[in-house]
Every structure is written in structure tokens, then in C-alpha cells.
N, C-alpha and C positions, 0 to 999 in steps of 0.2 A: 863686191858683195852689197847690194843695199838692203837695208832693214825696213821691212814693211811697218808702216805706222798704224796699222790697224790690227795690232794683236789682240787676241780674244781676252787675255787678263788685264789688259788696259782699260777695259769698261769699269765704268764707276758703279759700284754695287751699293745699295742702300745700306746706310747704316743700321745695326740691330734695333736702335730706338726709334726708327721710323716705320717699324712693321705694324701691320694692324693687330696681329694677335697680340702683341706686347700691350697696345691700347685696350684690348679686351681684358686683358689680365689685370691691367690696372684699374680700370673702371669696375671690375669685379672685387678685387682683392683690397684695394684702399678704403672704401667706405666699410667694409668689415673691419679693418684695422682700426679706423677712425673711431668707430661703435666701441670696440674692444677697449681703446684707450679711455675714451670719455666713461666707460663704466668703472674702468680702474681708478680714474680720478675720484668719481663719486664715492668707491668704496675708502680709497685713502683717506679722503676728507672726513668721511663718518667715523672711522675707528683710529683713535688716538695712537694705538701702538704702530699703525702704517703711516702715520703722519709724516714721519722721516723720508718715505719712499714716495712722495707725490710728485717728485721731479720725474721719474721714470715715465709713468703714463702721459704726462705732459708732455715729455719729449717725445713720445711715440705719436701723440696726437699731433703736434707741431710739425713734425718731420712728415707724416702723412699727408697732412693738409698741404704742405708746400709742394710735395710730389704730385698730388692731385690737381692742384692749380696750375702746375707747371704743364701736366699732360692735357689738360683742358686748353690752354694758351696755344700749346703745339698744335692741338688738332684745329683750333681756329684760325691760326696763321696758315697751316697747310690747306684748309678749305678755302681761304681768301687767294692763294696762290693758284691752286687748281682751278678755281673760278674765274681767275682773270685771263687764264691761259686759254679758255674756250673762245 
């Protein structure tokens, strides 16, 4: 009995991080998160009682910026690959 080499479950599915809906979520959610973190840094810097907690909004801004830049780079690479295949 031979096994067919073209099973339907052997198709390569796109990973979840390559979906267009996720990029739309990233481009809508992360700028708001970055803005929220910048406001938090400003508030923590102005109030002396919150000075010890300045690290938290700074961490939020840096993580959000890294994710945003990574998403932009992925889209640029994706656009170049799809453009070269045409």
C-alpha cells in the first residue's frame, strides 16, 4: 500500500504572525501604547513620589517601540519578497 505524498494536512500554513489582521492590530495598538508610556514617563518625572516607578513606563515604551520596529521591518521584507516574485 503506497502512501500518497500529497496529503491535505501537509500543506504549509502561514504562521499566525504573518497574518494581515495581526499587522493591523499592531499598527493600531502599539502607537497608543507608546503614547501611554510617554505620558507615564512624563508624570513619573514630574512627581517626586512616583520617581521610583519611572522604570515601568520606560520599559513599556521600549518594548512597544521594539515590537513596532520589528513589525515594520517584517512588512518591508515581505513587500520586497512579494515584489521580486512578480
